[in-house]
C-alpha positions as a Markdown table, in Angstrom:
| # | Residue | x | y | z |
|---|---|---|---|---|
| 1 | Met | 98.5 | 169.1 | 63.7 |
| 2 | Lys | 102.1 | 168.3 | 63.3 |
| 3 | Lys | 102.2 | 166.9 | 66.9 |
| 4 | Leu | 99.1 | 164.7 | 66.2 |
| 5 | Phe | 100.7 | 163.4 | 63.0 |
| 6 | Thr | 103.9 | 162.5 | 64.9 |
| 7 | Ile | 101.9 | 160.7 | 67.6 |
| 8 | Leu | 99.9 | 158.7 | 65.1 |
| 9 | Leu | 103.1 | 157.8 | 63.2 |
| 10 | Leu | 104.8 | 156.6 | 66.4 |
| 11 | Val | 101.8 | 154.5 | 67.5 |
| 12 | Thr | 101.6 | 153.0 | 64.0 |
| 13 | Cys | 105.3 | 152.1 | 64.0 |
| 14 | Gln | 105.0 | 150.6 | 67.5 |
| 15 | Met | 102.1 | 148.4 | 66.4 |
| 16 | Leu | 104.0 | 147.2 | 63.4 |
| 17 | Leu | 107.2 | 146.5 | 65.4 |
| 18 | Val | 105.6 | 144.6 | 68.3 |
| 19 | Ser | 105.5 | 140.9 | 67.6 |
| 20 | Lys | 102.4 | 138.9 | 68.2 |
| 21 | Ala | 102.2 | 137.2 | 71.6 |
| 22 | Asp | 101.0 | 133.6 | 71.4 |
| 23 | Ala | 99.9 | 131.9 | 74.7 |
| 24 | Ser | 98.4 | 128.5 | 74.8 |
| 25 | Ala | 96.6 | 126.9 | 77.7 |
| 26 | Phe | 97.9 | 123.7 | 79.1 |
| 27 | Ser | 94.9 | 121.6 | 80.1 |
| 28 | Val | 95.9 | 118.0 | 80.7 |
| 29 | Glu | 94.1 | 115.8 | 83.2 |
| 30 | Leu | 95.4 | 112.6 | 84.8 |
| 31 | Tyr | 93.3 | 109.9 | 86.5 |
| 32 | Pro | 93.8 | 108.6 | 89.1 |
| 33 | Pro | 95.8 | 111.4 | 90.9 |
| 34 | Ile | 97.2 | 108.8 | 93.4 |
| 35 | Ile | 97.9 | 105.1 | 92.9 |
| 36 | Gln | 98.6 | 102.8 | 95.8 |
| 37 | Ile | 100.3 | 99.5 | 94.8 |
| 38 | Lys | 101.1 | 96.5 | 97.1 |
| 39 | Ala | 103.4 | 94.1 | 95.4 |
| 40 | Val | 104.4 | 90.7 | 96.8 |
| 41 | Pro | 107.4 | 89.4 | 94.8 |
| 42 | Pro | 107.7 | 87.9 | 92.2 |
| 43 | Val | 105.1 | 89.8 | 90.3 |
| 44 | Thr | 104.5 | 92.1 | 87.2 |
| 45 | Leu | 101.7 | 94.5 | 87.8 |
| 46 | Gln | 99.9 | 96.9 | 85.5 |
| 47 | Thr | 97.5 | 99.6 | 86.5 |
| 48 | Pro | 95.8 | 102.2 | 84.2 |
| 49 | Ile | 96.5 | 105.9 | 84.0 |
| 50 | Ile | 94.1 | 107.9 | 81.9 |
| 51 | Val | 95.6 | 111.0 | 80.2 |
| 52 | Lys | 93.1 | 113.5 | 78.7 |
| 53 | Asn | 93.9 | 116.7 | 76.8 |
| 54 | Gln | 91.0 | 119.1 | 77.6 |
| 55 | Gly | 92.5 | 121.9 | 75.5 |
| 56 | Asp | 91.8 | 123.0 | 71.9 |
| 57 | Gln | 95.4 | 122.4 | 70.7 |
| 58 | Ser | 97.4 | 119.2 | 70.3 |
| 59 | Glu | 99.8 | 118.4 | 73.2 |
| 60 | Thr | 103.1 | 116.4 | 73.0 |
| 61 | Leu | 104.0 | 115.2 | 76.5 |
| 62 | Asp | 107.3 | 113.8 | 77.7 |
| 63 | Ile | 106.9 | 111.1 | 80.4 |
| 64 | Ser | 109.4 | 110.9 | 83.3 |
| 65 | Phe | 109.6 | 109.5 | 86.8 |
| 66 | Lys | 110.7 | 111.4 | 89.9 |
| 67 | Gln | 111.0 | 110.2 | 93.5 |
| 68 | Phe | 109.5 | 112.3 | 96.2 |
| 69 | Ala | 109.4 | 112.6 | 100.0 |
| 70 | Gln | 107.1 | 114.5 | 102.3 |
| 71 | Ser | 107.9 | 118.3 | 102.4 |
| 72 | Asp | 109.6 | 119.7 | 105.4 |
| 73 | Glu | 106.5 | 121.7 | 106.2 |
| 74 | Gln | 104.6 | 118.5 | 106.7 |
| 75 | Asn | 101.5 | 119.9 | 105.1 |
| 76 | Gly | 100.7 | 117.1 | 102.7 |
| 77 | Gln | 102.8 | 118.5 | 99.8 |
| 78 | Val | 105.6 | 116.5 | 98.3 |
| 79 | Arg | 109.2 | 117.5 | 97.7 |
| 80 | Tyr | 111.0 | 116.0 | 94.7 |
| 81 | Leu | 114.3 | 114.5 | 95.6 |
| 82 | Lys | 117.7 | 115.3 | 94.0 |
| 83 | Asp | 119.9 | 112.4 | 92.9 |
| 84 | Glu | 122.1 | 112.7 | 95.9 |
| 85 | Glu | 119.1 | 112.5 | 98.2 |
| 86 | Leu | 117.9 | 109.2 | 96.9 |
| 87 | Asn | 118.1 | 106.4 | 99.4 |
| 88 | Leu | 116.7 | 103.3 | 97.8 |
| 89 | Lys | 117.0 | 99.8 | 99.2 |
| 90 | Asp | 117.1 | 98.6 | 95.6 |
| 91 | Pro | 118.7 | 101.2 | 93.3 |
| 92 | Leu | 117.4 | 99.3 | 90.2 |
| 93 | Met | 113.8 | 99.5 | 91.2 |
| 94 | Met | 113.0 | 102.7 | 89.2 |
| 95 | Gln | 114.4 | 100.9 | 86.1 |
| 96 | Arg | 111.7 | 98.3 | 86.5 |
| 97 | Ile | 108.9 | 100.8 | 86.2 |
| 98 | Ser | 107.6 | 101.9 | 82.8 |
| 99 | Ile | 104.6 | 103.3 | 80.9 |
| 100 | Tyr | 103.0 | 101.4 | 78.1 |
| 101 | Glu | 100.5 | 102.4 | 75.4 |
| 102 | Glu | 98.9 | 99.1 | 74.4 |
| 103 | Asp | 101.9 | 96.8 | 74.1 |
| 104 | Thr | 104.6 | 99.4 | 73.4 |
| 105 | Glu | 106.8 | 101.1 | 76.1 |
| 106 | Ile | 106.7 | 104.8 | 75.6 |
| 107 | Ser | 108.5 | 107.9 | 77.0 |
| 108 | Lys | 106.4 | 110.5 | 75.0 |
| 109 | Ile | 102.7 | 110.8 | 74.1 |
| 110 | Glu | 100.8 | 112.9 | 71.6 |
| 111 | Leu | 97.2 | 113.9 | 72.3 |
| 112 | Gly | 94.9 | 115.8 | 69.9 |
| 113 | Pro | 92.4 | 118.3 | 71.2 |
| 114 | Lys | 89.9 | 116.7 | 73.6 |
| 115 | Gln | 91.6 | 113.3 | 73.1 |
| 116 | Gln | 91.9 | 110.8 | 75.9 |
| 117 | Lys | 94.3 | 107.8 | 76.1 |
| 118 | Glu | 94.5 | 105.0 | 78.6 |
| 119 | Leu | 98.1 | 104.1 | 79.4 |
| 120 | Lys | 99.5 | 101.3 | 81.6 |
| 121 | Leu | 101.9 | 101.8 | 84.5 |
| 122 | Arg | 103.9 | 98.6 | 84.6 |
| 123 | Val | 105.9 | 97.5 | 87.7 |
| 124 | Glu | 108.2 | 94.4 | 87.6 |
| 125 | Val | 109.2 | 93.1 | 91.0 |
| 126 | Pro | 111.7 | 90.2 | 91.0 |
| 127 | Glu | 111.6 | 87.3 | 93.4 |
| 128 | Asn | 114.5 | 88.5 | 95.6 |
| 129 | Glu | 113.3 | 92.1 | 95.9 |
| 130 | Thr | 113.9 | 93.6 | 99.4 |
| 131 | Ala | 110.8 | 94.8 | 101.2 |
| 132 | Ser | 110.5 | 98.5 | 101.0 |
| 133 | Asp | 108.3 | 101.5 | 100.1 |
| 134 | Tyr | 108.9 | 103.7 | 97.0 |
| 135 | Tyr | 107.2 | 107.0 | 96.5 |
| 136 | Phe | 107.4 | 108.6 | 93.0 |
| 137 | Ser | 105.5 | 110.6 | 90.5 |
| 138 | Val | 104.8 | 109.9 | 86.8 |
| 139 | Ile | 105.2 | 113.3 | 85.3 |
| 140 | Phe | 103.8 | 114.4 | 81.9 |
| 141 | Thr | 105.6 | 117.5 | 80.8 |
| 142 | Ser | 104.6 | 119.7 | 77.8 |
| 143 | Thr | 107.0 | 120.1 | 74.9 |
| 144 | Ser | 106.8 | 122.9 | 72.5 |
| 145 | Pro | 107.4 | 123.0 | 68.8 |
| 146 | Pro | 110.7 | 124.4 | 67.5 |
| 147 | Val | 111.0 | 128.1 | 67.0 |
| 148 | Ser | 112.2 | 129.6 | 63.7 |
| 149 | Glu | 115.5 | 131.5 | 63.9 |
| 150 | Asn | 114.0 | 134.9 | 63.3 |
| 151 | Lys | 111.6 | 134.8 | 66.3 |
| 152 | Asn | 112.2 | 135.4 | 70.0 |
| 153 | Lys | 110.5 | 133.1 | 72.4 |
| 154 | Ser | 110.0 | 132.7 | 76.1 |
| 155 | Glu | 108.4 | 129.5 | 77.4 |
| 156 | Ile | 107.2 | 127.9 | 80.6 |
| 157 | Leu | 107.0 | 124.1 | 80.6 |
| 158 | Met | 103.8 | 122.9 | 82.1 |
| 159 | Ala | 103.4 | 119.5 | 83.7 |
| 160 | Ala | 100.8 | 117.2 | 85.3 |
| 161 | Ala | 101.7 | 114.3 | 87.6 |
| 162 | Thr | 100.1 | 111.3 | 89.3 |
| 163 | Asn | 101.7 | 110.1 | 92.5 |
| 164 | Ile | 102.6 | 106.4 | 93.1 |
| 165 | Leu | 102.9 | 104.8 | 96.5 |
| 166 | Leu | 104.5 | 101.4 | 95.9 |
| 167 | Ser | 104.9 | 98.9 | 98.8 |
| 168 | Val | 107.0 | 95.9 | 98.0 |
| 169 | Gly | 107.0 | 92.8 | 100.2 |
| 170 | Gln | 104.8 | 90.7 | 102.4 |
| 171 | Glu | 102.4 | 92.4 | 104.8 |
| 172 | Glu | 103.7 | 91.6 | 108.2 |
| 173 | Gln | 101.2 | 90.8 | 110.9 |
| 174 | Pro | 102.1 | 92.1 | 114.3 |
| 175 | Lys | 103.3 | 89.4 | 116.6 |
| 176 | Ile | 102.2 | 90.0 | 120.1 |
| 177 | Gln | 102.5 | 87.6 | 123.0 |
| 178 | Leu | 100.7 | 88.3 | 126.2 |
| 179 | Glu | 102.5 | 86.8 | 129.1 |
| 180 | Gln | 100.7 | 88.3 | 132.1 |
| 181 | Leu | 97.5 | 90.4 | 132.5 |
| 182 | His | 96.6 | 92.2 | 135.6 |
| 183 | Ala | 93.3 | 94.0 | 135.9 |
| 184 | Pro | 91.4 | 95.3 | 138.9 |
| 185 | Phe | 88.3 | 93.3 | 139.8 |
| 186 | Phe | 85.1 | 94.8 | 138.4 |
| 187 | Gln | 81.7 | 94.5 | 140.1 |
């Protein structure tokens, strides 16, 4: 009996001392998943990005841009580039890309449960822009509310991204000149 009482006491103490685990699901959808833009300078282009919170909790999302390249495995996946790996013909191009909600440039968005918003990706290409291709993602990263001092917390930041393929410059038509043609005689 004394052993049973000790076990019950230990289990009860453990239940009282264990803090509550709180996990929330990240369920953000982006459309379209890939955007292809052909820009002939000078031009300012806008294209929609739809962000939808499918979850039952509000989400605050930070918006950032990150350049990518094809992964070394060449399997269709991307590899995000570090700053020292960036090789841009125009190092200022990424500063000319922004996200707008209506007429306001934003770097953060708040979505209520089941709420959807249409944002605009805006790209400004000046007249003297060098012809080049730019590959980057618009990344929406979850933020979490601050934790009170008396609680321990572990967190994993979740993100959703849409990939942008931006081609700047005139489309060049291949220039071929046929000087001589030899073909066998057909009957």
